[in-house]
C-alpha positions in Angstrom: -25.4 20.3 25.9 -26.7 17.1 27.0 -28.2 16.6 23.4 -24.8 17.0 21.9 -23.1 14.6 24.2 -25.8 12.0 23.2 -25.4 12.6 19.6 -21.6 12.6 19.9 -21.8 9.1 21.8 -24.1 7.9 19.3 -21.8 8.9 16.4 -18.8 7.3 18.3 -20.7 4.0 18.7 -21.6 4.0 15.0 -18.1 4.5 14.0 -16.7 1.9 16.3 -19.3 -0.7 14.9 -18.4 0.3 11.3 -14.7 -0.2 12.1 -15.2 -3.5 13.6 -17.4 -4.8 10.8 -14.9 -3.7 8.0 -12.9 -5.8 6.0 -9.5 -6.9 7.4 -6.4 -4.8 6.6 -4.5 -6.1 3.6 -1.0 -6.9 4.4 1.6 -4.7 2.5 3.7 -6.7 0.3 7.5 -6.3 0.7 9.6 -6.2 -2.7 11.1 -9.7 -3.1 14.5 -10.2 -1.8 17.2 -11.6 -4.1 18.1 -15.1 -3.3 21.9 -15.8 -3.0 23.0 -19.4 -2.7 26.3 -19.6 -1.0 26.9 -23.0 0.6 29.5 -25.5 1.2 31.2 -26.9 -1.7 29.7 -30.1 -3.2 31.9 -33.1 -3.4 31.4 -35.5 -6.3 32.2 -39.2 -5.7 34.1 -40.7 -8.5 34.7 -44.3 -7.2 32.1 -46.8 -6.4 32.2 -48.1 -2.8 33.2 -51.7 -2.4 30.4 -54.0 -1.0 31.0 -57.3 0.5 29.0 -60.2 -0.6 26.4 -61.3 2.0 24.3 -64.3 2.3 20.7 -64.3 1.2 18.5 -63.6 4.3 16.8 -66.7 5.5 12.9 -66.5 6.3 12.4 -67.5 9.8 8.6 -68.4 10.6 7.5 -66.3 13.2 4.6 -67.7 15.3 1.8 -65.3 16.1 1.7 -64.4 19.8 -1.2 -62.8 21.8 -0.8 -59.6 23.5 -0.5 -59.7 27.2 -3.7 -59.3 29.2 -3.7 -56.2 31.2 -5.5 -56.5 34.4 -7.3 -53.3 35.6 -7.7 -52.8 39.2 -9.9 -50.0 40.7 -8.0 -47.7 43.1 -9.8 -47.4 46.4 -8.9 -43.8 46.9 -11.3 -42.8 44.0 -15.0 -42.2 44.9 -17.9 -40.9 43.0 -18.8 -37.3 43.7 -22.5 -36.0 43.6 -22.7 -33.7 40.6 -25.2 -31.4 42.6 -22.6 -30.6 45.1 -19.8 -29.3 42.5 -19.9 -25.6 41.9 -18.2 -25.0 38.7 -19.0 -21.3 38.7 -17.1 -20.4 41.9 -14.6 -18.3 40.3 -11.6 -20.8 41.0 -10.1 -23.4 39.0 -11.7 -26.7 39.7 -10.4 -30.1 39.1 -12.8 -32.4 37.5 -11.9 -36.2 37.2 -13.5 -38.7 35.0 -13.1 -42.4 35.6 -14.8 -45.6 35.4 -14.7 -49.0 37.1 -14.5 -51.7 34.6 
């Protein structure tokens, strides 16, 4: 009896491995649907819009400006942590912050 159970288990395991390694199922293609185009009526413009004459644009020389300097100030509430004291495999979410003092 136990030999039958072992053989049955082996056959089931082999069947599962073969099913997992098989090719992906091909999607069945649906028949193409007919396309109907019913939309809003199209209005054709017959008159040209009137435009007012405008003056030619005047080129104004632009002086190059330097971008403002950003002053980085370190925050005093952040301090370095000893990596050896952090347990990342504790099973709970752990917040890890990366920062640098420039």
